[in-house]
C-alpha angles and dihedrals in degrees: 000000000000114000092245090072131055109249091217103046106007093239119154110264129213113276115263110202092186092070117106119241087252092053091050087063095037090241129140115262101251141124092233106086131182100220093200093051091047092052093045093048093049095047092047091051093044089058091051099040104036112130091232088068089059099042092118095042127102119280095259092053092047089051091049090051091050092048093048092045092050092049090046091055090048091050091051093048093050101037098048092057114072092208095051092040092053092046090049092050090050092047088054087056091050094254120133109212102160134030135057094307092057115089128194106231098162107108091198091057093045091053092047090051091052092047094048092048092048091050091048091050092048092048091048093049091048092046090229110166093174091053090048090052090051091049090048089055091050091049092049090049092048091049091050090051091052091050089052089050089051090052087059097041093046097036089118126033122253089040119233093222106034095163092055089048090050090052089051090050090053090050091050090047090055091049091051091052091047090051089053091049089050091052091049091049092049091048091049090051091050091051094052 
């Protein structure tokens, strides 16, 4: 039974901000995530916790419903995205993987970033949609490989190699940004 509801009677419980996003959904704290189970769990809880169901309730109950619903939406947004889920797990271990404090120290990753950006720039200047599609495939393949690496690095929580996992998160973050730049470039080429 999710912590938002009393296991004995099903009544809405006071909001508990200290609960992890995993605990809000009554899911194990792990990087591996069954997307179907996550979606089903969220939608089932949304039906039970939605503020509209408590419109006639007292003010405290309406506030609890709003707090639980907000946290539920946050949990879904974070846990369905491998990048955000990995970052969240690392944050819970006290490791900063993303943000201004995180620095990319891996020379291999820095070189790969420069090469990808140069290729993207050249393909955009040359208006080469086939080349952009090829680059997109490479980026998708690289991102999938990083997610697989994160499955290994975060197989147990707390992770045994949090700094390696943080480096993988930074790499995946770069690949996500590159994918967005690719989409913008493709869109710009289509609108020419």
